[in-house]
N, C-alpha and C positions, 0 to 999 in steps of 0.2 A: 504493500500500500504506500502510495506517495506521501511525502511529509508536508507538502504545501497545499493541504486540503482547504477549500474555502469555507465549507460548512460542516458542522457536526450536528447530526440530528440525534437528540438525546431523549430516550423513553425510559420511564420507570415502570416495571411490570410486576404485578402481584395478582395472581390467580385470574387473569383476564380470560374470558371465554375464548377458546382456541380459534373459532371462526372469526371473531372480531379482531384478534391479534394479527392473524394472517391478512385480513382486509387492510388493517392499518399499515402494515409493512409494505404491502403492494402499493398502497396509496403514495408512499414515498419512493419506492423503487421506480415507479412509472412516471416520475416527474420529468418535465421538459428540461429542468436543470439537473445535471448529473454529477457535478463535482462535490460529492459529499461522502461522509461515512455515517453509518448508523450505529449508535451505541445503545444497547438494551441492557438496563440494569435489572437483573433478576433479584427481586427483594425477598429472597428466601421463600418463594411460593411453592405451589404443588405442580406447576406446569413444567414439562420438560422442554425448556426453551431451545436447547441445542438441537433437538430433533425437529422442531418447527423450522429453525433457521436452515437446517440442511436441505429443506425443500426448495430453497431459493438459490442455492449454489452461487452466492454472491459474496466475494471476499471483503466487501465494504462493510459487512455487518459484523459487529463485535458484541459478544455477550460477557457481562461481568456479573458474577453471582455473589451476593452478600452472604456472609456466614450466619447472619441473623436478620430478622425483619427490622429495618431501620425506619420505615415510614417514607411517604412519598418525597418530601422535601430533601431529606438526607440521602435518599437513594439517588435523586437527581444530582446531588453534589458528587457522588461517586463517579457518575458518568462524566461530569464536567471536568473532574480532575485528570482524566485520561484523554479528554478530547483534544484533537489536533487542529480543528478548524478555527479560523479567525472569528467565526460567528457560531453561536449555539442556536439551533432551530428546535423549538419544542414540538413534541408530538405525543399525544396520549395513545395508549395501547388499544383503545376501542373506537377511535375517531377516524375520520376520513378528510381528505382535502382535494381541492381541484388540482388538475395535473400541472398547472402553471403557478401554483402557490409559492414554492420556494424561489422560482425565477423572479416573480414580481416583488416579493418582500426583500430579496437579496439586492435586486436592482435599486429599489427605493433607498435602502439604508446605505448602499455604496454611493449613491448620488446625493444623499443628504446625511453626511457624516456627523452632523450636529446631534443626531438622535442616537441614543444608546440602545433603545429597544423599539421595534416596530411590529405592530400587529395588524390584523385585518378584521373585518366584520365576519360573523359566523352565523350559521343557521342551526338551530337545534332540531334533531330528528330522532325518531325511533322507528325501527323497521323501515317501511317506505313512506312514512308520514312526516311532513315538514311541520314543525310546531310554531316557528317564528324566528325572527332574527335577534341576535344579541350583539351588543357593542354599538358604539357611535364614533363617527369619523372625527379626525382632528387631533391636535396636540392635547396631551393630558397634563394638567397642573395639579398642585397640591389640593386645590379645591375640588377638582374632578374626582380625585382619589377618595377624599373625605365623603363625597356624595355617592360613592359606589360606581362612578363612571370610569371604569378601568379598562385597560387592554384585556382582551380575551387571552388568558395566559397561554393556552395550548396553541394559539395561532401565531405566536411571536417568533421573531428572530432577535437575538440579543448579542451584543458585543461580548466576547469571552473576557476581554480585558476589563470590562465594566463589572462583570460577575466576580472576577478575582478581586477587584478593588474593593467591593462592598462586602466581601467575605461569603459570597454565594448565598444559598438559601438558608433562612432561619427556620427552625422546627416549630412553626405555628401551624398545626394541622388544619387544613381547610381554609387557612388564611395566608398561606405562603405567597400567594400572588399579591395580596394587599401589602404585605410586608416588603416584598421584593420591589414593587413600584415605589413604595415610600422610601426605601433605602436609596434607590437610584436618584430620586428627586432630591433627597436630603444631601446627596453627594454631588449636587449641581448637574445631574444628568437630565436628559430629555426623553419624552415618550411620545409616540405618534401612532395613530390608527388610520390605515388606508381605507378609503371609501369604496371598498369592494368586498364582496363575499368570496373568501378563498378557503373557508374552513367549514367542516360539517361536524357538529358537536353532538355525540350520541348521548341520549338520556334514557333512563328507565325508571320505573316506579321506586326502586330501591334507593335511587339518588335522593329522593325527598325524605327518606327516613334518616339520612345523614344530616338533615337540617334541624334535628331536635335540639332542645336547649342543651342537653349534655354534649352533643357534638359541636355546638356553637361556642363552647367555653373558650376555645383558643381564639376564635374570632373576636369575642368580647375582650379578652385579655390583650390581643394585639391592638385593638382600637384604643383601649385605655392607655397603652404605652405610647402609641404613635400619634394619636390625635394632638397631644400637646406639642410634639415635635413639628407637626404639620401646621401648627397654629390654628387649630379648629376653634370656632366660636362656641359660646355657651350653648347656642341652639343646635350646633352640630352634634352635641352629646346626646341629643334626643334620638339620634340614629342608633345609639347603643341600646336604648330602651326598646326601639323597634325590633332589634335583633332578638332581645329577650322575649318580647311578646310573640314574635314569629316562631321561636323555639317552643313555645307553649301551645301553639295552635295545632289542631289536627292536621295530618299530612294532606288530606284531601282539600282542606281550605287553602293551605299554602300553595298547593299545586294549581288550584283554580285562580288564585290571586296572581300568581306568576304568569299564567297563560294570558290573563286579561290585561294586566297592567305593566308587566316587565318585558315580555317578548314583543318585538315589533310585529304587528299584525297587518300592516299596510300592504294590501295586494299580495297575499301569499303566493298567488299564482306565478309571480315573477321568479320564484325559486324553483319552479318545476324543472328547469334545465339541470338542476343539481341531482335530480333523480338518476341521471345517467351514471353518476359516480357511485351511487349506492348499488345500482343494478350491476354495473361493471365489476365492482370489487367482489361481488358474490359469485362471479363466474370462476 
């Protein structure tokens, strides 16, 4: 493998459904941009990752197995430590992306080096159903992050040098993205979201069970620590109360609220073209 790789795609894997993992890897291998390596960190799960990787016969794929389960954020750090690329591209093990995703985000960050991390809009889906869009275009400031208007983490390309500078990911479970963007901004970095859907974010009913109050304790802790650093107003702290209330509500209510008020529902037919990526990856 050559040493001057432009992009390292880093994935943290823990008991992903085999079919979904294969689809996610195919989604990267079939990119129009091909100057990358794929690093899959096996976080001590039950899947035989090496047997799956052998199906691809691609020497750009590397697997690192943790001796114990470290959790998502720390598993990503293990991948970043051995990455050779100038940039880290994030990819989750059950998601999909358009074939030109890496080409477009790489081109943007190369042409706009003032940004440390660049993401895209995304569409949430399950099976063959599009649920709506997530993300909003433009530069993200401290105020955006406080308001929850962040980059879609799995859609991003990030300067490896920036990740090294800020000490990589902190272990705030289910809030590692909020902490990551906060750390970058607090270190005078800049964030940007491209106004184009390049990512397909898979959801299932179990995802909403992870939004319970018990699961949100790291989110609440992260906000209590980072809100003062981000210079949040007194009114911004009401968002922490909102997280607590959301954690107490029944899953079905949270799911309905998210579908109605969080996901972009404007003309969902415009996302029909993305179905070809879902259908293709199942072949």
